[in-house]
N, C-alpha and C positions, 0 to 999 in steps of 0.2 A: 504494500500500500504506500504509494508515493504521493505527496502533495506537490502540485506544480502551481507556481504563482505567475500571473500575468502583470505587466507593468502599469496599465491604465487604472486610475482610481475610480471605482463606481460611485454613484450618488445614492444608491439605496441598497438595503439588504435584499438578496435574492437567492433562492434555492431553485435551481433549474430541475426539470424532470430528468431522472436518470436515463441513460441510453446505453445499450438497448433496454427496452422495457416492453414485454417481459424479458427476463435475462436468465442465462444458464451458463456457467455459474458466476461469471463476472459482469460487472456493470460499472459505468463511469458516472460519478456524481459531481456536478459543477455548482459552485456557489460564489457569491460576491459579498464582500463586506464593505459597507459604506465608508467613504472617506470624507474629509472636510478640509478645504483649503489646499495649500501647497504641500503640507507635510502629512504623512500617513498617520491615522489614528489607530492605536492598538486596542483590540477588543478581546474580552474573554469569549472564546468560540468553542462551542461543543456541537459536534455532528455525530448523531447516533442513530442506530436502526432499532426499531421496536417491532414486536409481533402485534397482532390485533388484540391481544389480551393486555397490552401495555408493558410487557416484559422487555427489558433492554437486552438485545441479542448481540450488539456490537457497538463499540465506540470507535469512530474513525478519526475524530479530531477532538482534543480536549486541551487547548492551550491558548495563550494570548497570541493573536495574529494581527499584523498591520492591515489596513484597508487594502483591498485588491481583489482579484479574481483567482479562484482556486479550482483545482480538479483533483478528485480522489478516486482511486480504483477500489471497488468493494468486491470481495470474493465470498459468495454465499454458499460455497460447496458444503459447508457443515450444517446448513439449514434444511428444513423440510420445505417442500413445495408449498406455496401460499402467498398471501398478501402481507406485505410489511410496510411500515411507515418509516420514512427517513425524516428526522427532525433536526433543523439547524437553529441553534440559539446563539445570538451574538449580542452582548449587552442586555438590554431589556426587550429586544425584538426576537420573534420566533416565527419560523415558517416550516411547513411539513409538506411532503409529497408521498404519494402511494407508489410502491414498487411491487411488481409481481415476479416471483421466482418460480420457474417451472423446471423440474428435473426431467 
């Protein structure tokens, strides 16, 4: 799982739909952390995957990150087929997306 950073500073928090979706066993999750002004703003960022019962099944990012665009690969090979939620929390903002894993 590698996190890649892009140089342009986004204006809003955004969690993009994973691709491919449905996936088997890997997918890419892209997200943006909002910046302000000329210098990057550091945010406490948590990107995690949950099952539909609300149990956390994976933590992909849990650190302070500067404003920017990021991409994370997620390997769901240890999971059962089904619907999962990917949740991004940065500062006081939160976004979620539904992901479908098919074995």
